[in-house]
Structure formats: structure tokens, C-alpha cells
N, C-alpha and C positions, 0 to 999 in steps of 0.2 A: 411463565413468570420469570424464570431465570434469564431468558433471552431479552425480555423487556428491561429488566434491571441492568443487564450488561449494555444494552443499547442506550439507555439513559446515561449510564456512566460514561460511555464513549462520547456521547453528545456533549456532555458537560465539559469533558476534557478537551474536545475539539474546539468548543466555543472559547474556552480559556486560552488555549494556544493561539487561536486566531486573533483574539483580542490583544494579546501581548505582542504577537508577531506582525501585525499590520492592519488590523481593523476588520470591518465588515466586508471589505473587498475580497478577502480570503475565503469568507464563507460563501460568497457567490461563486467562487471557483470550485469549491467543494460540493456545491449543491448537485451538479450533474452526476458526480460520483456516488453520492448518497442515493440518488434516484435509480441507480443501477440495481438496487436491491429489489425493486418491483419486478423486473423481468427475471431476476434470479429466483425469486420466490415462485414465479409462474413455472419456471423450468423444473424446480424441485417438485411442485405439486403435480406436474404432468408426467413425472417419472423419468425425466431427462436430466437428473442432477449430476450425472457423470460428466457432463460438459463443464459444469462449474468446477468439479474436482480437477479436471484436466487443465482448465485455465488457471486455477489457483496454483497447481503444481508448477506450471510454466513460470508464473510470476514469482513464485518462491525461488525457483532455480535461478532466475535472472537476478533477483535481489542478492542471493548468496554469492553468485559469481561476481557481481559488482562490488560487494563487500570484500571479497578475497582479493580482487584486483587492486583495490585501494591499499591493501596491506602488503602486497608483494612488490618488491622493487622491479621496475621495468628497465631493461637495458636501453641505454641511450639517454636517460634522464640524469644519471649520476656518473661522475667521472670514474673510469675503471683503472686498473693497475697498469694498463698499456700506455696511457697518455703521459 
């Protein structure tokens, strides 16, 4: 019941964000990503849920690195004291 409530909440917010951000075309882009839940559920039920955990940890690591790279100054983009 908790998963269904959280899923409905996420769906409502995704719909609202897509409506404000660009219309129904964004929902068509998101549909294949939502349909990935079907094979994910099959992997969990067949006892191979570790694959999902590995994939999620890689995606999380990439997201964190991307965020940190945006916050750190990169040499070459700002004038330094030698110029």
C-alpha cells in the first residue's frame, strides 16, 4: 500500500512538472523510462535484484560526480593570477 501511494504521488508530480515544462510531449519521453519498472520487478521476483542495486549505485555515483563537477572551478575557464 505504501508503494502504491508513493507511486501515485510521484505520478502526480511528474504530470504537473511536464504540464508546466512543455506539455504532453514530455510525458511521451518519460513513458519508456516508466516502463522499465516492469523488467525491474521481474528481476526482483526472480531473485536477481542485485543487478538493480548495482545499476542504481552506478547512476547515483554518476549523478553525484556531475553535481560536484558543476560546483568545482575547472582550470582554464577562469582567468588565473598568471595572466
